[in-house]
C-alpha angles and dihedrals in degrees: 000000000000117000113216102179126116116298094006093067090045092051092048091051090048089050093050089048090051092051092047091054094042090052100035092137092062103028131062115233117246125185116255092242090063090051092046088054090050090053091050090050091051091241097132124082118196133201125204134209116195090349092303126107109267103171148341141219117207114198139173126248119304106233130175112258094009136096120253114228123218107215097182138357125179138162120198110261094241092053099048124119092034098104092256092124091050089050092056093046092049089053089053091047089054091049089051093050092048091047093045092239115162102225150325125257137179143167122239131184113249091232093056121106088218091079088080090051093054092048093048094052093053106269116136129210113246101176144001120213135177117271129221134298097260103053102024093211131132127253118229116210110214129192143176128188121235094182128040103272125225087229134004122231114235108253118247124215105255118236121246094188109153124233114269117190098169096103092046093053092043089057090048091051088050089058100255111145112240130198120261117253087231095050133088102191094096090066092070 
């Protein structure tokens, strides 16, 4: 379980920050204070490889009759393909079943390799929406049910549209101010 005492919590926050920066193309950047709050609320699941942190899954609250949202999930590059990601997701599935939540959902960039992971562990794509200005990629909306649903959404073919930053950098060269990749103000 998550340790929240003294240096352990600081080292876990530092580790999450490191993974966010190392995977900035696939992960959104969140301020450390938001992540500290998630740790305090017990909304972060960690995996370990050789007794060192190897990944995390940050989720929203588990509420009866509601879906739980995964905000971020990341496994260190050197520890991937060792079932660590599946271990974290299965912990969240158990939390959902215990808390009577209906399902788990998340959003994933179409250019991310993790789309294959979500598909392989039984999630299904429910929608594809347009991504942001900078990367011009699609966003796949993934879901899995943790209770027997009254009805099942028809699966949608997930997008594999690659990232395309040409328009973004053309606007920058033209002098248009663009949002920082580490900022959140441009989301309103």
